C-alpha positions as CSV (number, residue, x, y, z in Angstrom):
1,M,20.0,-5.3,6.9
2,A,20.4,-6.0,10.6
3,E,16.8,-5.5,11.4
4,S,14.3,-8.2,10.4
5,F,11.0,-7.6,8.7
6,K,8.2,-9.6,7.1
7,D,9.3,-9.7,3.4
8,L,6.2,-10.9,1.7
9,F,6.4,-8.9,-1.6
10,S,10.0,-9.1,-2.9
11,A,9.2,-12.3,-4.9
12,Q,6.6,-10.5,-7.0
13,A,8.0,-7.0,-6.9
14,A,7.7,-6.6,-10.7
15,D,4.1,-7.8,-10.7
16,Y,3.3,-5.6,-7.7
17,Q,4.4,-2.5,-9.8
18,R,2.4,-3.6,-12.8
19,Y,-0.8,-4.9,-11.3
20,R,-1.6,-2.7,-8.4
21,P,-4.2,0.1,-8.6
22,H,-3.1,3.7,-8.8
23,Y,-4.2,6.1,-6.1
24,P,-6.3,9.1,-7.2
25,D,-4.5,12.4,-7.9
26,G,-6.9,14.2,-5.5
27,L,-5.5,12.2,-2.6
28,F,-2.0,13.7,-3.1
29,K,-3.3,17.2,-3.7
30,Y,-5.1,17.0,-0.4
31,L,-2.0,15.6,1.4
32,A,0.1,18.5,0.2
33,T,-2.3,20.9,2.0
34,L,-1.5,19.3,5.4
35,S,1.8,21.2,5.9
36,K,2.6,24.9,5.3
37,E,6.1,24.1,4.3
38,R,6.6,21.6,1.5
39,S,10.4,21.1,1.7
40,A,10.3,17.3,2.2
41,V,8.0,14.3,2.7
42,W,8.9,10.8,3.8
43,D,7.1,7.8,2.3
44,A,7.6,4.9,4.8
45,G,7.3,1.4,3.3
46,C,7.3,2.9,-0.1
47,G,7.2,-0.4,-2.1
48,N,7.6,0.5,-5.8
49,G,7.3,4.2,-5.1
50,Q,3.9,4.9,-6.5
51,A,2.9,7.3,-3.7
52,A,6.4,8.8,-3.5
53,V,6.4,9.8,-7.2
54,A,2.8,11.1,-7.0
55,L,3.9,13.4,-4.2
56,A,6.9,14.7,-6.0
57,P,5.1,17.6,-7.8
58,Y,4.1,19.0,-4.4
59,F,7.3,18.8,-2.4
60,S,10.9,19.8,-3.0
61,K,12.2,16.4,-1.9
62,V,10.7,13.0,-1.4
63,F,12.5,10.5,0.9
64,A,11.2,6.9,0.1
65,T,12.3,4.0,2.3
66,D,11.5,0.3,2.1
67,P,13.2,-2.7,3.7
68,S,12.9,-4.8,0.5
69,A,15.8,-4.5,-2.0
70,N,13.7,-6.2,-4.7
71,Q,10.9,-3.6,-4.3
72,L,13.4,-0.8,-4.6
73,D,14.9,-2.4,-7.7
74,Q,11.5,-2.1,-9.3
75,A,10.8,1.4,-8.0
76,I,9.7,4.2,-10.3
77,T,12.6,6.7,-10.9
78,H,12.0,10.4,-10.4
79,P,14.6,13.2,-9.9
80,K,13.0,14.4,-6.7
81,V,12.6,11.0,-5.1
82,A,15.5,9.6,-3.1
83,Y,15.1,5.9,-2.4
84,S,16.9,4.0,0.4
85,Q,16.7,0.6,1.9
86,A,15.6,1.1,5.5
87,T,12.8,0.0,7.9
88,A,10.0,2.4,9.0
89,E,11.3,2.1,12.5
90,S,14.8,3.2,11.6
91,S,14.7,5.4,8.6
92,G,18.2,6.9,8.8
93,L,16.7,10.4,8.0
94,P,17.8,13.5,9.9
95,E,15.8,14.8,12.8
96,Y,12.9,17.2,11.9
97,S,13.8,16.8,8.2
98,V,10.3,16.3,6.8
99,N,7.0,18.2,6.8
100,L,4.8,15.1,6.1
101,V,5.0,11.3,6.6
102,V,2.9,9.0,4.5
103,V,2.3,5.3,4.7
104,A,0.5,3.7,1.7
105,Q,-0.8,0.1,2.3
106,A,2.1,-0.7,4.7
107,F,1.2,0.5,8.2
108,H,0.0,-3.0,9.3
109,W,3.5,-4.4,8.8
110,F,5.2,-1.8,11.1
111,K,6.2,-2.2,14.7
112,Q,3.8,0.6,15.7
113,E,5.4,2.0,18.9
114,E,8.8,2.2,17.3
115,F,7.4,3.8,14.2
116,Y,5.6,6.5,16.2
117,R,9.0,7.3,17.9
118,E,10.6,7.6,14.5
119,V,7.8,9.8,13.2
120,R,8.3,12.2,16.1
121,R,12.0,12.2,15.5
122,V,11.9,12.8,11.7
123,C,8.8,14.9,11.3
124,E,8.9,18.6,12.2
125,P,6.6,19.8,15.0
126,G,3.2,20.7,13.5
127,G,3.8,18.3,10.5
128,A,1.4,15.6,9.6
129,L,1.1,11.8,9.3
130,A,-1.2,10.1,6.8
131,I,-1.8,6.4,6.7
132,W,-4.1,4.6,4.3
133,C,-5.1,1.2,3.0
134,Y,-7.5,-0.3,0.6
135,E,-9.6,-3.4,1.3
136,L,-10.9,-6.2,-0.9
137,S,-11.8,-5.3,-4.5
138,S,-15.3,-5.3,-5.9
139,V,-16.1,-5.9,-9.6
140,D,-19.7,-7.1,-10.0
141,Q,-22.2,-9.6,-8.6
142,E,-20.9,-12.4,-10.8
143,V,-17.1,-11.9,-10.2
144,D,-17.1,-10.9,-6.5
145,P,-18.4,-14.3,-5.0
146,V,-15.6,-16.2,-6.9
147,V,-13.0,-13.8,-5.6
148,M,-14.3,-14.1,-2.1
149,R,-14.0,-17.9,-2.3
150,L,-10.4,-17.5,-3.2
151,Y,-9.8,-14.9,-0.5
152,Q,-11.5,-16.7,2.3
153,E,-11.9,-20.4,1.6
154,I,-8.7,-21.1,-0.3
155,L,-6.3,-18.5,1.1
156,G,-7.9,-17.8,4.5
157,A,-5.3,-19.7,6.5
158,F,-2.4,-18.1,4.5
159,W,-3.2,-14.4,5.4
160,D,-1.0,-13.0,8.0
161,P,-2.7,-11.7,11.2
162,E,-1.8,-8.2,10.2
163,R,-4.3,-8.5,7.3
164,R,-7.1,-8.0,9.8
165,M,-6.0,-4.4,10.2
166,V,-6.5,-3.8,6.5
167,E,-9.9,-5.5,6.6
168,E,-10.9,-3.0,9.3
169,G,-9.5,-0.1,7.4
170,Y,-7.1,0.8,10.2
171,R,-10.2,2.1,12.0
172,H,-9.4,0.5,15.3
173,E,-5.8,1.5,15.6
174,K,-5.1,4.1,18.3
175,L,-2.3,6.5,17.2
176,P,-0.8,8.9,19.7
177,F,-1.4,12.0,17.6
178,N,-4.2,14.5,17.1
179,E,-6.5,13.1,14.5
180,L,-7.9,15.2,11.6
181,Q,-10.9,14.4,9.4
182,P,-9.9,13.9,5.7
183,P,-12.4,14.0,2.8
184,P,-13.3,10.6,1.2
185,F,-11.5,9.3,-1.8
186,D,-12.3,6.6,-4.3
187,L,-9.9,4.0,-5.6
188,T,-10.8,2.5,-9.0
189,A,-9.2,0.9,-12.0
190,D,-10.5,-0.3,-15.5
191,W,-9.0,-3.7,-16.1
192,D,-9.5,-6.7,-18.4
193,F,-9.4,-10.3,-17.1
194,H,-5.7,-10.7,-17.6
195,E,-4.9,-7.5,-15.6
196,F,-7.3,-8.6,-12.8
197,M,-5.7,-12.0,-12.6
198,G,-2.3,-10.2,-12.4
199,Y,-3.6,-8.2,-9.4
200,L,-4.8,-11.3,-7.6
201,G,-1.3,-12.7,-8.1
202,T,0.2,-9.9,-6.0
203,W,-1.6,-11.1,-2.9
204,S,0.8,-12.1,-0.1
205,A,-1.3,-15.0,0.9
206,L,-1.3,-16.4,-2.6
207,Q,2.5,-16.3,-2.7
208,K,2.6,-18.2,0.6
209,Y,0.1,-20.8,-0.8
210,K,2.3,-21.3,-3.9
211,K,5.4,-21.8,-1.7
212,Q,3.7,-24.4,0.4
213,H,1.7,-26.3,-2.2
214,G,3.9,-25.7,-5.3
215,K,1.0,-24.6,-7.4
216,D,-0.9,-21.4,-8.1
217,P,-4.2,-21.2,-6.3
218,R,-5.7,-19.0,-9.0
219,E,-5.9,-22.2,-11.1
220,I,-8.5,-23.5,-8.7
221,V,-10.9,-20.7,-9.6
222,E,-9.7,-19.6,-13.0
223,S,-12.4,-21.4,-15.1
224,E,-15.2,-20.2,-12.8
225,L,-13.7,-16.7,-12.8
226,R,-13.5,-16.6,-16.6
227,E,-17.1,-17.6,-16.9
228,A,-18.1,-14.9,-14.4
229,W,-16.1,-12.3,-16.2
230,G,-17.3,-13.0,-19.7
231,D,-15.3,-11.6,-22.6
232,P,-11.7,-11.6,-21.2
233,H,-10.9,-8.5,-23.2
234,E,-13.7,-6.5,-21.7
235,K,-12.6,-3.8,-19.3
236,K,-14.5,-3.8,-16.1
237,E,-14.4,-1.1,-13.3
238,I,-12.8,-2.5,-10.2
239,S,-13.2,-0.5,-7.0
240,W,-11.6,-0.7,-3.6
241,P,-12.7,0.9,-0.3
242,L,-10.0,3.4,0.5
243,S,-9.5,4.1,4.2
244,L,-7.5,7.2,5.0
245,R,-6.5,8.5,8.5
246,V,-4.6,11.7,9.0
247,F,-2.9,13.1,12.1
248,Q,-1.1,16.2,13.2
249,V,2.4,15.5,14.8
250,A,2.9,17.7,17.8
């Protein structure tokens, strides 16, 4: 592709599909109410297509774009979902072709002003834009401090500056659209120790650490994390703060 982008997830695209939490069904039911017409929706920065496929029951067509070919190779197939390799700033979609634009855990990677122009071009007047992200996971009082040490002390220097936007839940981003007030949603998963370790392996900072040091930083905390977890086969409820912002596109 001619346009450059930060490709931080292609290397672990398969793990990203397997070890990322699934968004609640209620989120997509709510998003479907944001537009009177449900002819088409655009999932920008779709990754493996989790949100795109979840929206398919509510729209006649789902356009899902991502700049990463590896992510698209791992994408979930669905007859209503049309995947294409494109950036969020230059989707290649026709003018006024969608009723809704969604961005799941990817807005912080976009060139915002260019993306806003693309939203205005692609989304019909009166349509909607929804962006959301989830922050650091929480398990329990034994596991969380170990994860925080990995997140801050070991990987702190390896997080991209854009990560700060996620930590703040996109709350400080000023978008040039009329903001609506969505209901709250919870993001949870029931995982054993292996699944949780797989999730940690999808962190972009962890991949950058591995590339620089030639070893997996999870090894530094694995024994401590195992002890904190207890029975590795035990399923624990993991929760993430889910931050959703919704706007009407004039």
